[in-house]
Backbone as ProteinMPNN parsed JSONL, in Angstrom:
{"seq_chain_A": "XXXXXXXXXXXXXXXXXXXXXXXXXXXXXXXXXXXXXXXXXXXXXXXXXXXXXXXXXXXXXXXXXXXXXXXXXXXXXXXXXXXXXXXXXXXXXXXXXXXXXXXXXXXXXXXXXXXXXXXXXXXXXXXXXXXXXXXXXXXXXXXXXXXXXXXXXXXXXXXXXXXXXXX", "coords_chain_A": {"N_chain_A": [[-7.258, -47.303, 54.457], [-5.282, -44.616, 55.249], [-2.142, -43.349, 54.142], [0.71, -42.746, 56.236], [1.807, -39.516, 57.273], [4.571, -38.02, 55.609], [7.893, -37.882, 56.913], [9.873, -35.003, 57.803], [12.473, -35.469, 56.845], [12.005, -37.366, 54.848], [10.492, -35.851, 53.067], [12.455, -34.064, 52.241], [14.206, -35.892, 50.961], [12.573, -36.721, 48.784], [12.194, -34.244, 47.492], [14.832, -33.674, 46.756], [15.321, -35.815, 45.018], [13.42, -35.194, 43.045], [14.397, -32.678, 42.093], [16.88, -33.527, 41.085], [16.103, -35.26, 38.993], [14.664, -33.448, 37.414], [16.728, -31.661, 36.737], [18.363, -33.4, 35.265], [16.696, -33.968, 33.084], [16.453, -31.376, 31.967], [19.117, -30.996, 31.235], [19.448, -33.012, 29.289], [17.555, -32.116, 27.423], [18.704, -29.657, 26.734], [21.106, -30.506, 25.566], [20.068, -31.949, 23.427], [18.784, -29.921, 22.039], [20.957, -28.349, 21.304], [22.298, -30.192, 19.713], [20.469, -30.457, 17.674], [20.521, -28.008, 16.469], [22.189, -27.3, 14.173], [21.227, -29.159, 12.103], [18.599, -28.228, 12.081], [18.816, -25.561, 11.223], [19.804, -26.048, 8.643], [17.603, -27.416, 7.583], [15.66, -25.397, 7.634], [16.7, -23.611, 5.718], [16.646, -25.327, 3.489], [13.883, -25.812, 3.234], [13.028, -23.256, 2.5], [14.257, -23.085, -0.026], [12.971, -25.225, -1.32], [10.297, -24.366, -1.273], [10.519, -22.167, -2.977], [11.173, -23.498, -5.352], [8.814, -25.01, -5.787], [6.999, -22.922, -6.026], [7.957, -21.683, -8.358], [8.098, -23.761, -10.307], [6.087, -25.591, -9.9], [2.967, -27.206, -10.656], [-0.427, -26.088, -11.095], [-2.604, -26.887, -8.458], [-5.506, -27.818, -7.005], [-7.286, -25.003, -5.609], [-5.66, -22.96, -4.417], [-3.118, -23.964, -4.419], [0.098, -25.322, -5.323], [1.817, -27.939, -6.965], [4.659, -29.96, -7.02], [6.104, -32.622, -8.536], [8.055, -35.541, -8.011], [9.601, -38.694, -8.776], [8.875, -40.467, -6.747], [8.122, -38.845, -4.671], [6.364, -35.85, -3.693], [5.896, -32.308, -3.59], [3.984, -29.884, -2.001], [2.669, -26.636, -2.037], [0.711, -24.376, -0.371], [-1.217, -21.491, -0.408], [-2.987, -19.201, 1.663], [-5.519, -17.132, 3.215], [-7.003, -15.26, 5.884], [-10.08, -13.783, 6.88], [-10.992, -11.144, 8.847], [-13.357, -9.319, 10.826], [-13.845, -5.894, 11.234], [-15.311, -4.525, 13.8], [-15.979, -1.872, 14.523], [-15.845, -0.574, 12.055], [-17.919, -1.856, 10.746], [-20.051, -0.9, 12.229], [-19.904, 1.799, 11.458], [-20.545, 1.477, 8.786], [-23.199, 0.561, 9.008], [-24.32, 2.861, 10.157], [-23.988, 4.693, 8.067], [-25.633, 3.427, 6.166], [-28.146, 3.684, 7.354], [-28.39, 6.469, 7.38], [-28.33, 7.031, 4.654], [-30.573, 5.8, 3.958], [-30.508, 3.239, 2.949], [-31.533, 0.159, 1.508], [-32.717, -2.042, 3.877], [-32.634, -4.788, 3.571], [-30.521, -5.195, 1.819], [-28.301, -4.368, 3.342], [-28.502, -6.159, 5.489], [-27.988, -8.471, 4.127], [-25.306, -8.542, 3.886], [-23.983, -8.649, 6.38], [-24.165, -10.488, 9.43], [-25.475, -10.2, 12.607], [-24.086, -11.279, 15.456], [-22.732, -11.868, 18.62], [-20.604, -10.576, 17.689], [-19.66, -9.167, 14.53], [-20.162, -11.002, 11.558], [-19.206, -12.097, 8.344], [-21.472, -12.658, 5.702], [-21.894, -15.614, 3.686], [-21.975, -14.916, 0.916], [-21.292, -12.244, 0.737], [-19.08, -10.814, -0.369], [-19.529, -11.065, -3.058], [-22.08, -9.923, -3.385], [-21.643, -7.221, -2.656], [-20.355, -6.209, -4.819], [-22.203, -5.684, -6.71], [-23.745, -3.689, -9.293], [-25.671, -1.865, -8.406], [-24.954, -1.063, -5.89], [-23.835, 1.614, -4.011], [-20.757, 3.487, -4.455], [-19.699, 4.589, -2.115], [-20.696, 2.838, -0.198], [-19.345, 0.528, -0.912], [-16.725, 1.259, -0.349], [-16.856, 1.708, 2.424], [-17.583, -0.85, 3.186], [-15.282, -2.331, 2.45], [-13.519, -1.33, 4.318], [-14.376, -2.61, 6.531], [-13.296, -5.112, 6.558], [-10.606, -7.137, 7.566], [-8.049, -8.423, 6.104], [-5.868, -10.993, 6.444], [-2.957, -12.439, 5.458], [-2.138, -15.853, 5.661], [0.614, -17.888, 6.768], [2.262, -19.645, 4.212], [1.429, -23.067, 3.717], [3.417, -25.965, 3.697], [4.221, -29.077, 2.322], [5.917, -32.153, 2.199], [5.644, -35.2, 0.733], [5.084, -38.741, 0.267], [4.406, -39.839, -3.052], [1.178, -40.624, -4.346], [0.204, -43.96, -5.056], [-1.112, -44.474, -7.558], [-0.375, -42.203, -9.046], [2.38, -42.558, -9.227], [2.459, -44.846, -10.792], [1.444, -43.938, -13.248], [3.496, -42.283, -14.191], [5.508, -44.028, -14.549]], "CA_chain_A": [[-6.229, -46.84, 55.377], [-4.495, -43.543, 54.654], [-0.716, -43.465, 54.48], [1.209, -41.841, 57.275], [2.438, -38.303, 56.757], [6.02, -38.208, 55.486], [8.738, -37.139, 57.863], [10.603, -33.924, 57.121], [13.626, -36.048, 56.141], [11.479, -38.007, 53.622], [10.131, -34.751, 52.169], [13.71, -33.596, 51.662], [14.67, -36.922, 50.015], [11.737, -36.648, 47.581], [12.492, -32.986, 46.82], [16.16, -33.826, 46.147], [15.135, -36.711, 43.86], [12.696, -34.405, 42.044], [15.322, -31.705, 41.508], [17.894, -34.25, 40.31], [15.461, -35.703, 37.753], [14.36, -32.252, 36.63], [18.007, -31.18, 36.203], [18.799, -34.347, 34.236], [15.844, -33.745, 31.908], [16.868, -30.098, 31.379], [20.425, -31.224, 30.62], [19.212, -33.798, 28.075], [16.878, -31.241, 26.473], [19.673, -28.664, 26.272], [22.024, -31.2, 24.659], [19.317, -32.277, 22.209], [18.572, -28.656, 21.331], [22.243, -27.984, 20.711], [22.58, -31.165, 18.648], [19.513, -30.244, 16.587], [20.657, -26.648, 15.952], [22.707, -27.277, 12.804], [20.259, -29.739, 11.163], [17.414, -27.371, 12.04], [19.148, -24.435, 10.353], [19.866, -26.576, 7.278], [16.233, -27.717, 7.172], [14.99, -24.117, 7.381], [17.192, -23.141, 4.413], [16.157, -26.243, 2.467], [12.449, -25.56, 3.053], [12.92, -22.014, 1.717], [14.608, -23.431, -1.403], [11.913, -26.081, -1.868], [9.127, -23.517, -1.513], [10.8, -21.385, -4.185], [11.06, -24.416, -6.492], [7.398, -25.317, -6.013], [6.375, -21.679, -6.499], [8.397, -21.416, -9.73], [7.95, -24.843, -11.273], [4.963, -26.464, -9.574], [1.749, -27.045, -11.456], [-1.603, -25.719, -10.295], [-3.224, -28.019, -7.763], [-6.604, -27.242, -6.235], [-7.518, -23.58, -5.866], [-4.581, -22.075, -3.964], [-1.941, -24.799, -4.199], [0.951, -25.757, -6.424], [2.355, -29.264, -6.69], [5.847, -30.323, -7.779], [6.205, -34.07, -8.345], [9.222, -36.328, -8.396], [9.186, -40.055, -9.104], [8.229, -41.088, -5.595], [7.727, -37.824, -3.702], [5.831, -34.614, -4.237], [5.901, -31.183, -2.659], [2.829, -29.031, -2.232], [2.689, -25.336, -1.382], [-0.643, -23.837, -0.351], [-1.368, -20.135, 0.114], [-4.341, -18.91, 2.126], [-5.652, -15.933, 4.032], [-8.203, -15.279, 6.706], [-10.756, -12.496, 6.888], [-11.56, -10.748, 10.131], [-14.305, -8.215, 10.705], [-13.599, -4.737, 12.081], [-16.646, -4.201, 14.31], [-16.207, -0.427, 14.46], [-16.111, -0.245, 10.656], [-19.269, -2.348, 10.446], [-20.976, 0.069, 12.834], [-19.918, 2.972, 10.573], [-21.281, 1.069, 7.589], [-24.624, 0.568, 9.376], [-24.724, 4.257, 10.334], [-24.111, 5.249, 6.716], [-26.799, 2.822, 5.525], [-29.348, 4.311, 7.931], [-28.413, 7.861, 6.929], [-28.63, 7.021, 3.224], [-31.816, 5.033, 3.821], [-30.24, 2.065, 2.116], [-32.485, -0.918, 1.766], [-32.294, -2.856, 5.016], [-32.369, -6.142, 3.092], [-29.168, -5.224, 1.239], [-27.345, -4.291, 4.445], [-28.573, -7.412, 6.246], [-27.442, -9.574, 3.331], [-23.846, -8.481, 3.95], [-23.488, -8.989, 7.706], [-25.063, -11.1, 10.397], [-25.088, -9.751, 13.928], [-24.022, -12.181, 16.589], [-22.02, -11.012, 19.57], [-19.673, -9.83, 16.851], [-20.11, -9.207, 13.143], [-19.601, -12.034, 10.685], [-19.509, -11.926, 6.938], [-22.34, -13.684, 5.132], [-21.104, -16.355, 2.697], [-21.913, -14.308, -0.416], [-21.169, -10.79, 0.889], [-18.102, -10.217, -1.288], [-20.155, -11.041, -4.389], [-23.191, -8.969, -3.34], [-21.177, -5.836, -2.563], [-19.851, -5.814, -6.136], [-23.334, -5.426, -7.61], [-23.709, -2.319, -9.806], [-26.604, -0.977, -7.7], [-24.392, -0.706, -4.585], [-23.076, 2.868, -4.163], [-19.318, 3.437, -4.232], [-19.459, 4.861, -0.691], [-20.972, 1.585, 0.524], [-18.251, -0.398, -1.213], [-15.539, 1.702, 0.397], [-17.099, 1.432, 3.842], [-17.562, -2.307, 3.334], [-13.895, -2.83, 2.414], [-12.883, -0.947, 5.572], [-14.858, -3.54, 7.558], [-12.581, -6.385, 6.455], [-9.178, -7.211, 7.87], [-7.564, -9.625, 5.422], [-4.55, -11.328, 6.944], [-2.424, -13.631, 4.802], [-1.567, -16.88, 6.53], [1.872, -18.432, 6.269], [1.994, -20.765, 3.294], [1.658, -24.413, 4.249], [4.314, -26.7, 2.812], [4.277, -30.499, 2.647], [6.671, -33.102, 1.379], [4.956, -36.452, 1.024], [5.215, -39.757, -0.783], [3.381, -39.742, -4.077], [0.157, -41.666, -4.322], [0.614, -45.085, -5.914], [-1.607, -44.349, -8.941], [0.413, -41.163, -9.7], [3.68, -43.155, -9.53], [2.285, -45.806, -11.886], [1.219, -43.188, -14.478], [4.75, -41.721, -14.677], [6.49, -45.11, -14.744]], "C_chain_A": [[-5.38, -45.784, 54.675], [-3.04, -43.687, 55.062], [-0.333, -42.43, 55.54], [1.868, -40.641, 56.612], [3.941, -38.527, 56.663], [6.765, -37.376, 56.531], [9.419, -36.004, 57.103], [11.804, -34.452, 56.331], [13.176, -36.681, 54.826], [11.069, -36.943, 52.605], [11.38, -34.231, 51.476], [14.25, -34.589, 50.641], [13.905, -36.822, 48.694], [12.023, -35.368, 46.791], [13.839, -33.055, 46.109], [16.071, -34.707, 44.911], [14.441, -35.959, 42.719], [13.63, -33.433, 41.34], [16.384, -32.377, 40.647], [17.308, -34.703, 38.969], [15.155, -34.514, 36.838], [15.632, -31.704, 35.977], [18.505, -32.078, 35.078], [18.002, -34.136, 32.951], [16.241, -32.449, 31.211], [18.194, -30.238, 30.638], [20.275, -31.975, 29.292], [18.557, -32.926, 27.008], [17.832, -30.205, 25.894], [20.636, -29.294, 25.264], [21.325, -31.513, 23.335], [19.087, -31.019, 21.373], [19.846, -28.227, 20.622], [22.578, -28.902, 19.54], [21.681, -30.931, 17.438], [19.701, -28.897, 15.904], [21.101, -26.629, 14.483], [21.737, -27.929, 11.813], [19.001, -28.876, 11.019], [17.64, -26.173, 11.122], [19.201, -24.88, 8.888], [18.464, -26.848, 6.743], [15.476, -26.431, 6.847], [15.405, -23.566, 6.02], [16.652, -24.017, 3.285], [14.674, -26.007, 2.19], [12.239, -24.292, 2.233], [13.221, -22.286, 0.243], [13.498, -24.257, -2.062], [10.65, -25.283, -2.16], [9.306, -22.707, -2.788], [10.686, -22.255, -5.431], [9.597, -24.717, -6.821], [6.686, -24.089, -6.569], [6.703, -21.438, -7.966], [8.001, -22.5, -10.724], [6.776, -25.784, -10.999], [3.769, -26.192, -10.474], [0.584, -26.722, -10.531], [-2.227, -26.983, -9.72], [-4.262, -27.435, -6.833], [-6.65, -25.748, -6.516], [-6.308, -22.709, -5.548], [-3.275, -22.828, -3.753], [-1.176, -25.031, -5.49], [1.595, -27.061, -5.993], [3.547, -29.51, -7.611], [6.119, -31.793, -7.485], [7.539, -34.614, -8.808], [8.723, -37.705, -8.784], [8.413, -40.687, -7.96], [7.695, -40.076, -4.582], [7.144, -36.627, -4.426], [5.834, -33.556, -3.147], [4.735, -30.279, -3.017], [2.948, -27.762, -1.409], [1.295, -24.74, -1.501], [-0.633, -22.457, 0.279], [-2.805, -19.962, 0.577], [-4.336, -17.603, 2.895], [-6.908, -16.081, 4.871], [-8.788, -13.867, 6.723], [-11.327, -12.264, 8.272], [-12.483, -9.557, 9.908], [-13.931, -7.126, 11.708], [-14.971, -4.242, 12.55], [-16.952, -2.711, 14.238], [-16.531, -0.001, 13.028], [-17.499, -0.718, 10.25], [-20.3, -1.383, 11.03], [-21.049, 1.339, 11.984], [-20.703, 2.677, 9.301], [-22.785, 1.112, 7.867], [-25.124, 1.997, 9.527], [-24.905, 4.939, 8.981], [-25.381, 4.732, 6.054], [-28.094, 3.445, 6.047], [-29.502, 5.737, 7.412], [-28.842, 7.938, 5.464], [-29.955, 6.319, 2.917], [-31.64, 3.876, 2.828], [-31.241, 0.978, 2.466], [-31.928, -1.839, 2.841], [-31.908, -4.267, 4.558], [-30.964, -6.255, 2.508], [-28.137, -5.251, 2.358], [-27.324, -5.609, 5.21], [-28.064, -8.605, 5.449], [-25.921, -9.612, 3.374], [-23.286, -8.958, 5.286], [-24.583, -9.634, 8.535], [-24.568, -10.651, 11.767], [-25.209, -10.899, 14.922], [-23.25, -11.348, 17.6], [-20.942, -10.188, 18.871], [-20.172, -9.966, 15.414], [-19.408, -10.332, 12.399], [-20.046, -11.755, 9.268], [-20.473, -13.016, 6.49], [-21.552, -14.38, 4.025], [-20.967, -15.666, 1.341], [-21.727, -12.791, -0.377], [-20.218, -10.175, -0.133], [-18.614, -10.181, -2.722], [-21.24, -9.966, -4.425], [-22.717, -7.521, -3.356], [-20.674, -5.326, -3.903], [-20.963, -5.496, -7.132], [-23.334, -3.964, -8.052], [-24.636, -1.349, -9.058], [-26.098, -0.569, -6.315], [-23.545, 0.552, -4.768], [-21.597, 2.686, -3.813], [-18.982, 3.681, -2.762], [-19.675, 3.606, 0.134], [-19.839, 0.59, 0.308], [-16.99, -0.039, -0.436], [-15.692, 1.402, 1.887], [-17.044, -0.078, 4.109], [-16.126, -2.82, 3.371], [-13.146, -2.457, 3.688], [-13.282, -1.891, 6.712], [-14.035, -4.826, 7.608], [-11.107, -6.218, 6.802], [-8.677, -8.508, 7.255], [-6.116, -9.847, 5.825], [-4.034, -12.565, 6.222], [-1.852, -14.592, 5.843], [-0.231, -17.312, 5.948], [1.555, -19.577, 5.323], [2.282, -22.097, 3.978], [2.465, -25.187, 3.214], [4.362, -28.145, 3.273], [5.191, -31.212, 1.675], [6.09, -34.448, 1.743], [5.232, -37.468, -0.07], [4.094, -39.579, -1.79], [2.392, -40.879, -3.914], [0.53, -42.726, -5.348], [0.164, -44.902, -7.367], [-0.842, -43.269, -9.714], [1.79, -41.693, -10.081], [3.555, -44.085, -10.721], [2.098, -45.099, -13.231], [2.523, -42.662, -15.05], [5.786, -42.812, -14.959], [6.47, -45.618, -16.178]], "O_chain_A": [[-4.819, -46.048, 53.612], [-2.736, -44.095, 56.183], [-0.979, -41.394, 55.698], [2.419, -40.749, 55.517], [4.528, -39.157, 57.543], [6.307, -36.316, 56.958], [9.522, -36.055, 55.877], [12.114, -33.931, 55.26], [13.86, -36.562, 53.809], [11.28, -37.123, 51.405], [11.372, -33.986, 50.27], [14.704, -34.187, 49.57], [14.504, -36.835, 47.619], [12.089, -35.4, 45.562], [13.98, -32.557, 44.992], [16.664, -34.397, 43.878], [14.839, -36.08, 41.56], [13.647, -33.374, 40.111], [16.749, -31.855, 39.593], [17.946, -34.546, 37.928], [15.369, -34.584, 35.627], [15.618, -31.327, 34.806], [19.007, -31.595, 34.064], [18.569, -34.128, 31.858], [16.357, -32.422, 29.986], [18.377, -29.678, 29.558], [20.901, -31.615, 28.295], [18.938, -32.975, 25.839], [17.779, -29.907, 24.701], [20.945, -28.695, 24.235], [21.909, -31.364, 22.262], [19.184, -31.053, 20.146], [19.808, -27.792, 19.471], [23.077, -28.454, 18.507], [22.089, -31.181, 16.304], [19.102, -28.658, 14.856], [20.448, -26.003, 13.647], [21.438, -27.33, 10.78], [18.412, -28.813, 9.939], [16.762, -25.811, 10.338], [18.708, -24.182, 8.002], [18.168, -26.547, 5.586], [14.724, -26.39, 5.873], [14.559, -23.104, 5.253], [16.247, -23.505, 2.242], [14.254, -26.002, 1.033], [11.366, -24.254, 1.366], [12.526, -21.779, -0.637], [13.133, -24.018, -3.213], [10.001, -25.501, -3.184], [8.377, -22.57, -3.584], [10.164, -21.81, -6.453], [9.192, -24.683, -7.983], [5.864, -24.203, -7.478], [5.834, -21.034, -8.738], [7.613, -22.2, -11.853], [6.507, -26.683, -11.796], [3.593, -25.086, -10.984], [0.607, -27.04, -9.342], [-2.36, -28.002, -10.398], [-3.93, -26.635, -5.958], [-6.126, -25.278, -7.526], [-5.966, -21.816, -6.323], [-2.417, -22.381, -2.992], [-1.723, -24.947, -6.59], [1.884, -27.268, -4.814], [3.465, -29.299, -8.821], [6.339, -32.173, -6.335], [8.08, -34.215, -9.84], [7.542, -37.871, -9.089], [7.409, -41.365, -8.181], [6.891, -40.434, -3.72], [7.394, -36.415, -5.612], [5.783, -33.859, -1.955], [4.523, -29.948, -4.183], [3.286, -27.807, -0.226], [0.76, -24.615, -2.603], [-0.103, -22.273, 1.374], [-3.731, -20.503, -0.028], [-3.281, -17.042, 3.189], [-7.763, -16.922, 4.596], [-8.06, -12.883, 6.593], [-12.06, -13.099, 8.801], [-12.379, -8.869, 8.893], [-13.725, -7.405, 12.889], [-15.703, -3.615, 11.785], [-18.079, -2.329, 13.921], [-17.4, 0.844, 12.816], [-18.183, -0.039, 9.483], [-21.308, -1.087, 10.389], [-22.13, 1.9, 11.805], [-21.438, 3.53, 8.803], [-23.554, 1.636, 7.061], [-26.225, 2.319, 9.08], [-25.868, 5.678, 8.777], [-26.124, 5.504, 5.448], [-29.022, 3.701, 5.28], [-30.599, 6.163, 7.051], [-29.624, 8.81, 5.085], [-30.393, 6.258, 1.768], [-32.506, 3.593, 2.001], [-31.729, 0.902, 3.594], [-30.814, -2.349, 2.728], [-30.973, -4.865, 5.09], [-30.294, -7.275, 2.674], [-27.207, -6.058, 2.332], [-26.255, -6.12, 5.542], [-27.741, -9.641, 6.029], [-25.309, -10.593, 2.951], [-22.235, -9.597, 5.326], [-25.77, -9.357, 8.357], [-23.372, -10.718, 12.05], [-26.298, -11.41, 15.183], [-23.146, -10.139, 17.393], [-20.439, -9.212, 19.426], [-21.026, -10.806, 15.131], [-18.217, -10.577, 12.59], [-21.138, -11.238, 9.034], [-20.307, -14.179, 6.86], [-20.625, -13.786, 3.474], [-19.941, -15.82, 0.679], [-21.986, -12.121, -1.376], [-20.518, -9.126, -0.703], [-18.174, -9.349, -3.515], [-21.316, -9.189, -5.376], [-23.335, -6.679, -4.008], [-20.578, -4.115, -4.1], [-20.695, -5.088, -8.262], [-22.963, -3.087, -7.272], [-24.405, -0.14, -9.077], [-26.767, 0.206, -5.631], [-22.63, 0.561, -5.592], [-21.237, 1.846, -2.989], [-18.076, 3.045, -2.222], [-18.918, 3.338, 1.067], [-19.427, -0.106, 1.236], [-16.283, -0.911, 0.068], [-14.767, 0.902, 2.528], [-16.521, -0.517, 5.133], [-15.783, -3.645, 4.217], [-12.238, -3.177, 4.104], [-12.601, -1.957, 7.736], [-14.079, -5.549, 8.602], [-10.457, -5.265, 6.373], [-8.865, -9.58, 7.83], [-5.251, -9.005, 5.582], [-4.617, -13.641, 6.361], [-1.171, -14.18, 6.782], [0.021, -17.12, 4.759], [0.675, -20.391, 5.604], [3.253, -22.231, 4.722], [2.226, -25.076, 2.011], [4.524, -28.42, 4.462], [5.226, -30.906, 0.483], [6.04, -34.81, 2.918], [5.573, -37.106, -1.196], [2.973, -39.216, -1.433], [2.725, -41.952, -3.412], [1.107, -42.415, -6.389], [0.936, -45.136, -8.296], [-0.672, -43.401, -10.926], [2.322, -41.333, -11.13], [4.441, -44.119, -11.575], [2.55, -45.61, -14.256], [2.666, -42.593, -16.271], [6.831, -42.535, -15.549], [7.228, -46.525, -16.523]]}, "name": "protein", "num_of_chains": 1, "seq": "XXXXXXXXXXXXXXXXXXXXXXXXXXXXXXXXXXXXXXXXXXXXXXXXXXXXXXXXXXXXXXXXXXXXXXXXXXXXXXXXXXXXXXXXXXXXXXXXXXXXXXXXXXXXXXXXXXXXXXXXXXXXXXXXXXXXXXXXXXXXXXXXXXXXXXXXXXXXXXXXXXXXXXX"}
């Protein structure tokens, strides 16, 4: 059995209730945002200070990370970057390779063609080989768009075994 269609008066009641609840939620969110403003600003400044401390005094941890340890807590700062491929530059590289009659195997060892160009896992090592012409190296570097990512920062409890070693 399907419910009866609401009357225009009932539609208005529901719309009024909806607007009242929506307004109440917006009011609560606005108050919470205002209340969080000062602690948020303090936290932003503190994170900047902590990152500087880890950068200056942290010990090497993994490949791109530094770790600063307290008795129970530790802070880790990790730097990274991402590499994008400039498709137009790759096309110029291919055109140069064809013109120079570069060995197809060398060119194909640097890039894989899918709907877009992707770097092969060992391309940055292969391009540095002494038998690769300087022009190829320059064209290759123009193919890459290296974008540094924002450093990731964590504050976390120390692992139990690390706490026991320093105790």
